[in-house]
C-alpha positions in Angstrom: 46.6 -164.7 -78.4 49.7 -162.8 -77.4 50.1 -161.5 -74.0 53.0 -159.1 -73.4 54.0 -159.1 -69.8 56.1 -156.5 -68.2 58.5 -158.2 -66.0 61.2 -157.2 -63.3 63.7 -159.6 -61.8 64.9 -157.1 -59.1 67.6 -155.6 -61.3 66.2 -155.1 -64.7 63.0 -154.4 -66.4 62.1 -156.6 -69.5 59.0 -157.8 -71.5 58.1 -161.3 -72.2 55.8 -162.6 -74.7 53.4 -165.6 -74.2 51.1 -167.2 -76.8 47.9 -168.9 -75.9 45.0 -170.2 -78.1 41.9 -168.1 -78.0 39.6 -171.1 -77.4 41.6 -172.1 -74.3 41.0 -168.7 -72.5 37.7 -167.5 -73.8 35.9 -168.8 -70.8 38.6 -167.7 -68.4 39.0 -164.5 -66.2 42.3 -162.4 -66.6 43.4 -164.2 -63.4 42.8 -167.6 -65.0 45.0 -166.6 -67.8 47.8 -165.5 -65.6 47.5 -168.9 -63.8 47.4 -170.8 -67.0 50.5 -169.1 -68.1 52.3 -169.8 -64.9 51.1 -173.5 -64.8 51.8 -174.4 -68.4 54.5 -172.0 -69.7 56.6 -170.2 -67.0 56.6 -171.0 -63.3 58.9 -168.0 -62.7 56.1 -165.5 -63.5 55.2 -163.6 -60.3 51.9 -162.1 -59.3 49.6 -161.9 -56.2 46.1 -163.4 -55.8 44.1 -165.0 -53.1 40.4 -165.1 -52.9 39.4 -165.2 -56.6 36.1 -163.7 -55.6 36.7 -159.8 -55.9 37.0 -159.5 -52.1 40.6 -159.5 -51.1 41.9 -157.0 -54.0 45.2 -158.7 -54.2 45.2 -159.5 -58.0 44.8 -155.9 -59.6 47.0 -155.4 -62.6 47.0 -153.2 -65.6 46.0 -154.2 -69.1 46.9 -152.0 -71.9 47.5 -149.1 -69.3 44.4 -149.4 -67.4 43.7 -151.2 -63.8 41.6 -154.3 -63.6 40.8 -156.6 -60.9 42.1 -159.8 -62.5 39.8 -162.3 -60.9 36.7 -160.1 -61.8 37.6 -159.4 -65.3 36.3 -161.8 -68.0 38.4 -162.2 -71.2 35.2 -161.8 -73.3 34.9 -158.4 -71.7 38.5 -157.6 -72.6 37.9 -158.9 -76.0 35.0 -156.6 -76.4 36.6 -153.5 -75.0 39.7 -153.6 -77.1 37.8 -154.7 -80.1 38.9 -158.3 -80.5 42.6 -157.4 -80.2 44.8 -160.3 -80.3 47.5 -158.7 -78.2 47.4 -157.6 -74.6 50.0 -155.9 -72.4 49.9 -156.8 -68.9 51.6 -154.6 -66.3 51.9 -154.0 -62.6 49.9 -151.3 -61.0 51.1 -147.8 -61.7 52.2 -145.5 -59.0 53.8 -148.3 -56.9 57.3 -149.6 -56.6 57.7 -152.9 -58.3 59.1 -155.8 -56.2 58.9 -158.5 -58.8 56.9 -158.8 -62.0 53.4 -157.9 -61.3 54.0 -157.9 -57.6 54.3 -154.2 -56.0 55.2 -152.7 -52.6 52.1 -151.9 -50.6 53.8 -150.8 -47.4 53.8 -146.9 -48.2 50.1 -147.1 -48.9 49.4 -148.9 -45.6 51.5 -146.4 -43.8 49.4 -143.7 -45.2 46.2 -145.6 -44.3 47.5 -145.7 -40.7 47.8 -141.9 -40.7 44.0 -141.4 -41.0 43.3 -143.8 -38.1 40.8 -145.8 -40.0 39.6 -147.9 -36.8 36.4 -146.9 -35.0 36.7 -144.9 -31.6 33.2 -145.3 -30.4 31.0 -142.6 -28.7 31.1 -142.9 -24.7 27.5 -143.7 -24.7 28.0 -147.1 -26.1 28.6 -149.8 -23.6 30.8 -153.0 -24.1 27.6 -155.1 -23.3 25.4 -153.7 -25.9 28.1 -152.8 -28.4 27.8 -149.9 -31.0 24.3 -149.8 -32.6 23.2 -148.3 -35.8 20.0 -147.9 -37.6 19.6 -148.8 -41.2 19.8 -145.2 -42.4 23.0 -144.6 -40.5 24.6 -147.8 -41.8 23.6 -146.9 -45.4 25.7 -143.6 -45.1 28.9 -145.6 -45.1 27.9 -149.0 -46.7 29.6 -148.0 -50.2 32.9 -147.0 -48.7 33.0 -150.4 -46.8 33.0 -152.0 -50.2 36.7 -150.9 -50.7 38.8 -154.0 -50.9 42.3 -152.1 -51.1 43.1 -153.4 -54.6 44.9 -150.1 -55.6 43.2 -149.6 -58.8 42.4 -146.0 -57.8 46.2 -145.3 -57.1 47.2 -146.8 -60.3 45.0 -144.3 -62.3 45.4 -141.2 -60.2 47.0 -138.3 -62.0 47.8 -136.2 -59.0 49.7 -139.4 -57.4 51.4 -140.0 -60.7 52.7 -136.4 -60.8 53.8 -136.0 -57.0 53.4 -138.5 -54.2 55.1 -136.1 -51.7 52.0 -134.2 -50.7 49.2 -136.6 -51.3 47.9 -139.9 -50.3 46.2 -142.8 -52.2 42.6 -142.1 -53.1 41.4 -145.1 -51.2 42.9 -143.6 -48.0 40.7 -140.6 -48.3 37.6 -143.0 -48.8 38.5 -144.8 -45.5 39.0 -141.4 -43.8 35.5 -140.4 -45.0 33.9 -143.7 -44.0 35.3 -143.5 -40.4 34.5 -139.7 -40.1 30.8 -140.3 -41.4 30.2 -143.1 -39.2 27.3 -142.3 -36.7 29.2 -144.3 -33.9 32.5 -142.3 -34.2 33.4 -140.4 -31.0 35.2 -137.6 -33.0 35.1 -137.2 -36.9 38.1 -135.0 -36.6 40.3 -137.9 -35.6 40.2 -138.8 -39.3 39.5 -135.6 -40.9 42.6 -133.6 -39.6 45.3 -136.0 -40.7 43.4 -136.1 -44.2 43.7 -132.3 -44.5 47.3 -132.5 -43.3 48.2 -135.0 -45.8 46.9 -133.6 -49.2 43.0 -133.5 -49.1 43.0 -130.3 -51.0 45.4 -131.5 -53.6 43.0 -133.7 -55.5 42.9 -132.6 -59.2 39.3 -133.9 -59.9 40.4 -136.0 -62.7 38.0 -138.7 -61.7 40.0 -141.5 -62.7 39.7 -143.3 -59.3 35.9 -143.3 -59.8 36.3 -144.5 -63.4 38.4 -147.6 -62.6 37.2 -148.8 -59.1 36.0 -152.3 -59.6 33.4 -151.6 -56.9 31.9 -148.4 -58.2 33.5 -146.2 -55.2 34.2 -142.6 -56.0 37.2 -141.6 -53.8 36.7 -138.2 -55.7 33.3 -137.8 -54.1 34.7 -138.9 -50.6 37.4 -136.2 -50.9 34.8 -133.6 -51.7 32.7 -134.7 -48.6 35.8 -134.7 -46.4 36.6 -131.0 -47.5 32.9 -130.0 -46.8 33.2 -131.6 -43.3 36.6 -129.9 -42.7 35.3 -126.6 -43.3 32.1 -126.9 -41.3 34.3 -128.1 -38.5 36.6 -124.9 -38.7 39.4 -126.0 -40.8 38.9 -123.4 -43.4 42.2 -121.6 -43.8 44.7 -122.2 -46.7 44.6 -122.1 -50.5 42.1 -125.1 -50.7 39.3 -123.6 -48.6 40.1 -120.2 -50.1 39.6 -121.7 -53.5 36.3 -123.3 -52.6 35.0 -120.1 -51.1 36.0 -118.1 -54.1 34.0 -120.5 -56.4 31.1 -120.1 -54.2 31.3 -116.3 -54.3 31.5 -116.1 -58.0 29.0 -118.7 -58.9 26.3 -118.0 -56.2 26.9 -114.5 -55.0 28.4 -113.0 -58.0 27.3 -113.3 -61.8 27.3 -117.1 -62.1 30.5 -117.2 -64.0 34.1 -117.6 -62.7 36.1 -114.3 -62.8 39.7 -115.7 -63.2 41.3 -112.6 -62.0 39.3 -112.1 -58.9 39.5 -115.9 -58.3 43.3 -115.5 -58.1 43.4 -112.6 -55.9 41.0 -114.2 -53.4 43.0 -117.3 -53.3 46.5 -116.2 -53.2 46.4 -112.4 -52.5 49.5 -110.4 -53.4 51.4 -113.6 -54.2 49.3 -113.5 -57.4 51.7 -110.8 -58.7 54.2 -113.6 -59.0 52.0 -115.1 -61.8 51.9 -111.9 -63.9 53.8 -113.6 -66.6 51.2 -116.4 -67.0 48.3 -113.8 -66.9 49.7 -111.9 -69.8 50.0 -115.1 -71.8 46.4 -115.8 -71.1 45.3 -112.4 -72.0 47.2 -112.6 -75.4 45.6 -115.8 -76.1 42.1 -114.3 -75.5 41.6 -116.7 -72.3 41.2 -113.9 -69.9 39.8 -110.5 -70.1 41.5 -108.0 -67.7 38.3 -105.7 -67.7 36.6 -108.5 -65.9 38.1 -107.4 -62.7 35.4 -104.8 -62.5 32.8 -107.5 -63.1 30.9 -109.0 -65.8 27.5 -109.7 -67.0 25.4 -112.2 -65.3 24.9 -115.4 -67.0 21.5 -116.6 -68.3 19.7 -118.7 -65.9 21.8 -117.4 -62.9 18.7 -117.1 -60.8 17.5 -120.8 -61.4 21.2 -121.8 -60.4 20.9 -120.0 -57.1 17.5 -121.6 -56.5 18.8 -125.1 -57.0 21.8 -124.4 -54.8 19.5 -123.2 -52.0 17.2 -126.1 -52.4 20.0 -128.6 -52.2 21.2 -126.8 -49.0 17.7 -127.0 -47.5 17.5 -130.7 -48.4 20.7 -131.3 -46.8 19.7 -129.8 -43.4 16.6 -131.7 -43.6 
């Protein structure tokens, strides 16, 4: 078995190939393989690991371009996933600055985590003597988000973060913002919601890669949606993001049940839409947009049932 490991010595990037017998690694985890290479072939290979029990999150790396928690990934699973391939490329997590080999810089992510104030500011009715009490139902609202181990797998896969990190935070940061804001013991959810909005909450591109690769089955994409709903309910409903959400609701529920691209753009950006005239013309020529739809289109089949389902969902949420 060949393992091509992407390395970095502080100055240059290079790859190095290590060969191991398949029978020596079949019963191991991916972390076990990295430890075997370090112990028997190359003591200079750098990577991070600690608990070996999928708790600390330190050992996440990429295999063939996708993130995995090394201690929680069996080699037999990788053999099955990659159809018994005899070659694997192991790389550091994506969307991070590499420090050495498979070791990445976590300080920018921790700084973003600090922005949303992940600690609990308890309601005034709780006393130091009795502590902050929750019933089981209240705890269940946040139990999944507490499973986040800050491994960075979601960051490595995030398409928005890969394209532009200047106006966005790591997906897991939004997960912790939602966990803190949705906590029944929290004094003020807006302590966490406001900095989330200010730091890119509406810039998620809904690729769902964070949910696909999280080793704990957490969907930061869902947490982002929940934060958006809470933000709008609390009055943070201005800007392109909220306008986009409102326009979708207007078309799908109050309108014909289908998105009207022309009206959608006008509702979101107003007269600024004129700047996109060239794009609109290109879409029309390609048959992707009908200019006559600005006057309205036919109602889709089953629209009444769609509205009933949405109304039922709203009623269930209120209950």
